[in-house]
C-alpha positions as CSV (number, residue, x, y, z in Angstrom):
1,M,0.0,0.0,0.0
2,P,1.3,3.5,-0.7
3,I,2.2,5.6,2.4
4,L,1.3,9.1,3.1
5,A,3.5,12.0,4.2
6,E,0.7,14.2,5.5
7,P,-2.6,12.5,5.9
8,K,-5.6,14.8,6.4
9,R,-7.0,12.4,9.0
10,L,-5.1,9.8,11.1
11,L,-7.1,7.0,12.8
12,L,-5.7,4.5,15.3
13,V,-7.8,1.3,15.2
14,T,-7.4,-1.0,18.2
15,G,-9.4,-3.1,20.6
16,L,-9.9,-6.6,21.8
17,S,-8.9,-9.5,19.6
18,G,-11.9,-10.9,17.9
19,A,-14.0,-7.8,18.3
20,G,-13.9,-6.8,14.6
21,K,-10.6,-4.8,14.0
22,S,-10.0,-6.6,10.6
23,T,-13.5,-5.8,9.5
24,V,-13.0,-2.2,10.3
25,L,-9.7,-1.9,8.6
26,N,-11.0,-3.6,5.4
27,T,-14.0,-1.3,5.4
28,L,-11.8,1.8,5.7
29,E,-9.6,0.6,2.9
30,D,-12.8,0.2,0.7
31,L,-13.6,3.8,1.6
32,G,-10.3,5.0,0.2
33,W,-8.2,5.1,3.4
34,E,-4.6,4.1,3.5
35,V,-4.4,1.1,5.9
36,V,-1.3,-0.1,7.8
37,E,-1.7,-3.0,10.3
38,N,0.4,-4.0,13.3
39,L,3.0,-1.3,12.7
40,P,5.4,-1.0,15.7
41,L,4.7,2.4,17.1
42,S,8.4,3.1,17.1
43,L,8.1,3.3,13.3
44,L,5.2,5.7,13.2
45,N,7.3,8.8,12.8
46,R,9.2,7.2,10.0
47,L,6.0,6.2,8.3
48,L,4.6,9.7,8.5
49,A,7.8,11.1,7.1
50,T,7.9,8.8,4.1
51,P,6.9,10.6,0.8
52,P,3.8,9.2,-1.0
53,S,4.4,6.8,-3.9
54,A,4.2,8.1,-7.4
55,G,0.6,8.9,-8.5
56,S,-1.0,8.6,-5.1
57,A,-2.9,11.3,-3.3
58,D,-1.0,13.0,-0.6
59,D,-3.9,13.9,1.6
60,R,-5.8,10.6,1.9
61,P,-6.8,9.6,5.5
62,L,-4.6,7.0,7.2
63,A,-5.7,4.2,9.5
64,I,-3.2,2.3,11.6
65,G,-4.4,-1.0,13.1
66,L,-2.7,-2.4,16.3
67,D,-3.5,-4.7,19.1
68,S,-1.9,-6.8,21.7
69,R,0.1,-8.7,19.0
70,T,1.9,-5.5,17.9
71,R,5.6,-5.6,18.7
72,G,6.4,-3.7,21.8
73,F,2.7,-3.2,22.7
74,D,2.2,-1.0,25.7
75,A,-1.2,0.7,25.9
76,Q,-0.1,3.6,28.2
77,E,3.0,4.3,26.1
78,I,0.9,4.3,22.9
79,V,-1.4,6.9,24.5
80,G,1.6,9.1,25.3
81,Q,3.1,8.7,21.9
82,I,-0.1,9.6,20.1
83,E,-0.7,12.6,22.4
84,S,2.8,13.7,21.6
85,L,2.2,13.5,17.8
86,A,-1.0,15.4,18.1
87,R,0.6,18.1,20.2
88,D,4.0,18.5,18.6
89,R,3.2,17.8,14.9
90,G,-0.5,18.8,14.8
91,Y,-1.9,15.6,13.3
92,P,-5.7,15.2,13.5
93,I,-5.5,11.9,15.4
94,E,-8.5,9.9,16.5
95,T,-8.8,6.5,18.1
96,V,-11.5,3.8,17.6
97,F,-11.6,1.0,20.1
98,L,-13.5,-2.2,19.3
99,D,-15.0,-3.7,22.5
100,C,-17.1,-6.9,23.0
101,S,-18.4,-8.9,25.9
102,G,-16.2,-11.8,27.2
103,S,-18.9,-14.4,26.6
104,E,-19.4,-13.3,23.0
105,L,-15.7,-13.3,22.3
106,Q,-15.4,-16.8,23.9
107,R,-18.2,-18.0,21.6
108,R,-16.5,-16.5,18.5
109,Y,-13.2,-18.2,19.4
110,S,-15.0,-21.5,20.0
111,E,-16.9,-21.4,16.7
112,T,-13.8,-20.5,14.6
113,R,-11.4,-22.8,16.6
114,R,-8.9,-20.0,16.7
115,R,-6.6,-19.6,19.7
116,H,-6.5,-16.3,21.5
117,P,-3.1,-14.6,21.0
118,L,-2.7,-14.3,24.8
119,A,-3.9,-17.8,25.6
120,T,-2.4,-20.2,23.1
121,D,-2.1,-23.0,25.7
122,R,-5.0,-21.9,28.0
123,P,-8.8,-21.4,27.7
124,A,-9.7,-18.4,25.5
125,I,-11.4,-16.7,28.5
126,D,-8.1,-16.3,30.3
127,G,-6.6,-14.5,27.3
128,I,-9.7,-12.3,26.9
129,A,-9.5,-11.2,30.6
130,A,-5.7,-10.5,30.3
131,E,-6.1,-8.5,27.1
132,R,-9.0,-6.4,28.5
133,E,-6.8,-5.4,31.4
134,M,-3.9,-4.6,29.1
135,M,-6.0,-2.5,26.8
136,A,-7.8,-0.5,29.5
137,P,-5.8,2.7,29.0
138,L,-6.6,2.8,25.3
139,R,-10.3,2.2,25.8
140,R,-10.5,5.0,28.3
141,W,-8.7,7.4,26.0
142,A,-10.5,6.4,22.7
143,D,-12.6,8.9,20.8
144,H,-14.9,6.2,19.5
145,V,-15.8,3.0,21.4
146,I,-17.8,0.5,19.4
147,D,-19.3,-2.5,21.2
148,T,-19.7,-5.3,18.7
149,T,-21.3,-7.8,21.1
150,D,-24.7,-7.7,19.3
151,T,-23.3,-6.6,15.9
152,D,-22.5,-8.8,13.0
153,A,-19.9,-8.0,10.3
154,N,-22.3,-6.4,7.9
155,A,-23.8,-4.1,10.6
156,L,-20.2,-3.2,11.7
157,R,-19.2,-2.3,8.1
158,Q,-22.3,-0.1,7.9
159,Q,-21.4,1.7,11.1
160,I,-17.9,2.3,9.9
161,R,-19.1,3.7,6.5
162,M,-21.5,6.0,8.4
163,R,-18.9,7.2,10.9
164,F,-15.8,7.5,8.7
165,G,-17.0,8.0,5.2
166,E,-15.6,11.3,3.8
167,G,-17.4,14.2,2.3
168,E,-20.0,15.0,5.1
169,D,-19.6,18.1,7.2
170,S,-22.5,17.2,9.5
171,P,-22.5,14.3,11.9
172,T,-23.9,11.0,10.6
173,L,-27.3,10.8,12.2
174,S,-28.9,7.5,13.0
175,I,-32.4,7.0,14.5
176,Q,-33.1,3.7,16.1
177,S,-36.1,2.0,17.8
178,F,-35.6,-0.8,20.3
179,G,-37.3,-2.7,23.1
180,F,-36.2,-2.2,26.7
181,A,-37.2,-5.8,27.4
182,R,-34.5,-6.9,25.0
183,G,-31.8,-4.6,26.3
184,L,-30.5,-1.1,25.7
185,P,-28.7,-0.4,22.4
186,R,-24.9,-0.4,23.1
187,N,-23.8,2.5,21.0
188,A,-26.6,5.0,21.4
189,D,-25.7,8.6,22.3
190,L,-29.2,9.7,23.3
191,V,-32.0,7.4,24.6
192,F,-35.6,8.4,25.0
193,D,-38.1,6.2,26.8
194,M,-41.5,6.0,25.1
195,R,-43.2,3.8,27.7
196,F,-45.2,6.7,29.0
197,L,-47.4,6.5,25.9
198,Q,-50.5,4.3,25.7
199,N,-49.5,0.8,24.6
200,P,-51.1,-0.6,21.5
201,H,-50.3,-4.1,22.8
202,W,-53.4,-4.0,24.9
203,R,-55.6,-3.6,21.8
204,T,-56.0,-7.1,20.4
205,D,-56.7,-5.6,16.9
206,L,-53.5,-3.6,17.1
207,R,-51.2,-6.2,18.8
208,P,-50.2,-8.0,15.5
209,L,-49.4,-4.7,13.8
210,T,-46.3,-2.5,14.2
211,G,-45.5,1.2,14.5
212,L,-45.2,1.3,10.8
213,D,-49.0,0.7,10.5
214,E,-51.3,3.7,10.3
215,A,-53.7,2.3,12.9
216,V,-51.0,2.0,15.5
217,A,-49.7,5.5,14.7
218,R,-53.1,7.0,15.2
219,H,-53.5,5.1,18.5
220,V,-50.1,6.2,19.9
221,A,-50.6,9.8,18.7
222,A,-54.0,9.9,20.5
223,D,-52.2,9.8,23.9
224,P,-52.8,13.2,25.6
225,A,-49.0,13.5,26.3
226,Y,-47.9,12.6,22.8
227,A,-48.0,15.9,20.9
228,D,-46.3,18.1,23.5
229,A,-43.7,15.5,24.5
230,I,-42.6,14.5,20.9
231,A,-42.5,18.1,19.8
232,R,-40.2,18.9,22.7
233,I,-37.9,16.0,21.8
234,E,-37.8,17.1,18.2
235,E,-36.9,20.7,19.2
236,L,-34.2,19.4,21.5
237,L,-32.6,17.4,18.8
238,I,-32.8,20.3,16.3
239,T,-31.0,22.4,18.9
240,L,-28.4,19.8,19.8
241,L,-27.4,18.5,16.3
242,P,-25.7,21.7,15.1
243,R,-23.8,21.8,18.4
244,Y,-22.5,18.3,17.9
245,R,-21.3,19.4,14.4
246,A,-19.6,22.4,15.9
247,E,-17.8,20.2,18.4
248,G,-16.6,17.9,15.6
249,K,-18.6,14.9,16.5
250,S,-18.7,12.5,13.6
251,Y,-21.8,10.6,14.4
252,V,-24.9,10.8,16.6
253,T,-27.2,7.8,17.3
254,V,-30.6,8.6,18.8
255,A,-32.6,5.7,20.2
256,F,-36.3,5.5,21.1
257,G,-37.4,2.6,23.3
258,C,-40.6,1.0,24.4
259,T,-41.3,-2.3,26.1
260,G,-41.0,-4.7,23.1
261,G,-39.6,-2.4,20.4
262,R,-42.5,-3.0,17.9
263,H,-45.1,-0.3,18.4
264,R,-44.5,3.0,20.2
265,S,-40.8,3.3,19.7
266,V,-41.1,2.4,16.0
267,H,-43.7,5.0,15.3
268,V,-41.9,7.7,17.2
269,A,-38.6,6.9,15.5
270,Q,-40.3,7.3,12.1
271,R,-42.1,10.5,13.1
272,V,-38.9,12.2,14.5
273,A,-36.8,11.1,11.5
274,S,-39.4,12.7,9.2
275,R,-39.3,16.0,11.2
276,L,-35.5,16.0,11.1
277,R,-35.5,15.5,7.3
278,D,-37.8,18.5,7.0
279,E,-35.2,20.5,9.0
280,G,-32.4,19.6,6.6
281,F,-30.9,16.6,8.4
282,S,-30.3,13.2,6.8
283,P,-31.0,10.5,9.3
284,T,-31.0,6.8,8.7
285,V,-33.6,4.7,10.5
286,E,-33.1,1.3,12.0
287,H,-35.8,-0.7,13.9
288,R,-33.6,-3.1,16.0
289,D,-36.3,-5.4,17.3
290,L,-39.1,-5.1,14.7
291,A,-38.2,-8.3,12.9
292,L,-38.2,-10.4,16.1
293,P,-41.2,-12.6,16.9
294,S,-43.9,-10.9,19.0
295,R,-43.9,-12.2,22.6
296,D,-46.7,-11.3,24.9
297,D,-44.6,-11.7,28.0
298,V,-42.0,-9.3,26.6
299,E,-44.2,-6.6,25.0
300,G,-47.2,-6.4,27.3
301,G,-45.5,-6.4,30.7
302,S,-47.2,-8.1,33.7
303,V,-49.8,-5.5,34.5
304,Q,-52.6,-4.5,32.2
305,P,-53.5,-0.8,32.5
306,A,-57.0,0.2,33.8
307,G,-59.4,0.9,31.0
308,E,-57.4,-0.9,28.3
309,T,-59.5,-4.2,28.4
310,A,-60.0,-6.7,25.8
311,G,-63.4,-5.2,25.1
312,A,-61.6,-2.1,23.8
313,A,-60.6,-4.1,20.7
314,I,-64.2,-4.0,19.5
315,Q,-64.2,-0.3,19.2
316,G,-62.8,1.6,16.2
317,V,-59.4,3.2,16.3
């Protein structure tokens, strides 16, 4: 790969082994970044001083991948060296850290039959724990922490394209719906709880539908608190998003949750995304739990609200 003398953006890609670093580096390369993997940090100054090869652009962004296998790896020393480069040479350096739960990493190593680099003769969980401790200074210092526990390779590639694709001045804006009963989204920046709105689950005619259906949308919007609350959330986001851009934040993920992630949160995510588009933003929308099978024990909760009886299903919306 050609090497750059003065990259317009320098990204350090690191994290736990098995958490997706190779996927990130491959995606960045597809986006036009120069990629160097497992470079000893002692050679970084020499790399940056090397003239670009003939015919290559001299301002393409540069990504450097490193992990516990990198020669002379010392997380605290790496932090100091990168800080020094940013301070003394003025490079726009960012760090992305790939994290993942220990149980999921253990499952991945078990499925692929790979050995953990820090536990070649021991169970993978021992190496995972040792590496997590070794990497702690880098995780604390990182500009971007991406937890891939619930993220497959395709979703991770999409996240990287959204966060690090060139040509956008505004932060990449993602709107997501989810169900609290199935866990909080791991990478959300702002989370809004929609469980205060009346629940379509208690209407047997609405229960099989989703927040994408007009009947559910009308039911949710009929809640007395809906109009004022959602308008305030929209105004808050319209106020905050330009501030994120001014502070150089490259992405913002806004998540709306309800109990099961199929009705209220889906409708509100669609409504808010539409309002933000009208204001000139370009959000993408993801409904995390919409495709999951409906489960009464998850979506309805254990207590049925007063007044929302089965007989209500006989009435029109």
